[in-house]
C-alpha positions, 0 to 999 in steps of 0.5 A: 533464476528470479521470477514475479508472476502476477495478474488481477485477482482471480488469474490463478497466480497462487495455483500457477505459483505452486505448480512451478515451484515443483516443477523448478524447485523455486522458493515461494515468497508469497506476502501473506506467508511472510506476515503469518510466519513473521507474526509467530517469530519472537523478533523485534518485526515479529513482535510489531506484526503481531501487535498489529494483527492483535490490534486489527491495524494495518501493518505498516508498509516499513515492516512489511519491506523489512520482512521481506528482506530478512526472508531474502537474506535468509535464503540460499543465494543459489536457489530460485525464487519467485515471487507471488503478490509482490511487487504491487507498486513501482516502489516495491519493484525498485525495492525488489531489485535493490534487494536481489542486488545485494545479494548479486542477483538479478530479477530474470523475468516479470510475467504478466498473467493476462485475463479479461474482466469478463474471465474474472468476473466468471470465476472469482464468486466460485473460489474457495479458501481453505480456512488454515493456510488460504490455499484456493480451490474453486467449486468448479475447477478444483472442488473442496473436500480436504486441503491437500496442502494442510489437511484442513477441512474448513473452508470459506468464501472471500467477501470481496470475491462477490460481484458488486465489490469485484467490479471496484478491485478490478478498475483499481487493480488496472490503476495500481499495475500500471506503473509496475507493468511499465517499469519492467517494460523499459527494463526489458523483463516483461512479458505477457501471457495469456491466463485464460483456459484450461489450468494445464493449458496455462501451465504450459504457456508459462514453461515455455516462458521459463525455457526461453529465459533459461536459453536466453531467448525470451521475448519481451512483451511489445508496445502494442501488448503494453498500450492494450494493457495500460488501455485497462487502466482508464485513468483520468490524466487531468483534474477536473475543470468545472467546479460546482462550488469553491472547497478547499481541498488539501492533501498533507505529506510528511514522514513518520515524525514530521508532524503532519498529524498535529499540523493537519489537525490545527489547520483544519480548526482553523480553515473549518477543514474536516481532517481525514486521516486513514488510521481513524478512517479504519478505525471507525469503520471497525468501530461501525462494523461496515462491510468495508470494516468487516472486508479490511478486518478480513484480511488483517485476520488472515495476515494478509495485506489489505488492498488498496481498494479497501482503502480507497473505498474507505475514501470515497465514502467518506468523501460523500459526506456532508461535513467535507463539502466545505473543504478536507484535509486528507493525511496518509492518502495517497501513498501511491500513484495508483491512489492518486489516480484514484483520488483524481478519479474520484474528485472528477465525479464530484466536480471538485479539484485539489486545492494544494498538496503540502509537503512538509519536509523535515530531514531524516536525521532530524526525524530520528532524533525526534522518534527515538527520543520517544518514551512511553509508560507501560503501565498507563501509556503516558508519552515522554520525550528524552529532549522535549518532554522528559519526566521528572526522575528518569525512566519514571512516569510522572503519573503512576510511577510506571517504567517508561520504555522505547518502542519497538517501532521508535528505535533507530535502526527501525525509524531509518527503515520506516524513512527509506519506505517513506521517501521510496513511496513518496518521490513519485508522489512529489514528482506527480503533483509537483507536474500539475502544479499542486505541491508546495513544500514547506520547512518542518523545521522549527517550533510547532507554531513557527511551521504553522505560520508557515503552513497558513500563510501558504494556505491563504495564499491558495484560497485567495488565488482559487477563489479569484480565480472561480470568481472570474470563470 
């Protein structure tokens, strides 16, 4: 039997998963544990995770996918699994289905723990975490003196459990989880369990569900139950109609190695637009020691994924600054439908609307050729390329004589894994923005200047059209 247990922060997923694991012998699959274990392994993936953590950077989505894939392949196929904290998006739900199918297994049930926002606000300020293994405790329901899991006597409180941050987390959770709820409802695998009450009472409800699954008599969630969960998302389904003043606001979509970073930078200079990349956004928050930067770093240092709501609030803060009032280019955000909905909400509040989503389309094999040819000097970190920028002497840096090497994440198989993740995540976004009439697909092959000319022609046409439309309203 394979089970997904998901729900809002503070729903008790970790505690209940541990209880079910003890009862049924499930193999517990938790993303945080997988990342921490991966960082300790002397494998290509392990080195990539450790490098990200050591630098205080986000672990790439494709690396997380590869770790989960490796974890499941190591698992005894006959052993049942319970997934805690995964999947978080519709793409990840499909990815999990594919992984299970590879080994002849299927997901038997997706259990949503239904806990009201009011109850979560009451619970989380009292949560206490073990400093060593991050097992959750609570000052009222499950006091911490010594961790029963690892024996540590050190504990901490999570910064994101504070009331102000918590409200943002809950709002973003409802947006993000909605596609997952709908996905499992359509598959007939979703059941909704009341997650309020004493831990023992909620545990008994889960036991009943597991027994129903084992006896093939599970009652899937009704349409009315799903509609109630959907109602919590409060998603703006249309872009704002009224716009205070015109601004050229653009999103860049493109796979790793498509050149979107280079093109976004050039486009920003051409049209006097502020280029905002998520990588730069995180680095700036870390450097300036902002509250959001400290919060993101607290996840990274514990080997956990940084939640979407942290990224979204960084974007919200950045879009409120003066230098983006004439327009901006977003590079690396949004990455999923939940983030796209959050961005729509932000722009509605700002009385602005997106001008365009530019999709720089480059075939997968062309990307593999580009990235696998990259080389880096081991000493001075100077970049080279076997085709486009070769060194004068093969394998030797022109500047310092250092040895040139290929990074782990530029290995062809790693690149293909990154592309699978990218396409899986981006396909829903492409459909989302195409339905809104905002998507412009641009051929990303050829010389950098040729590609840039295509982009400029597209943006100039959009700008002319939008300004004319604004003058007539």
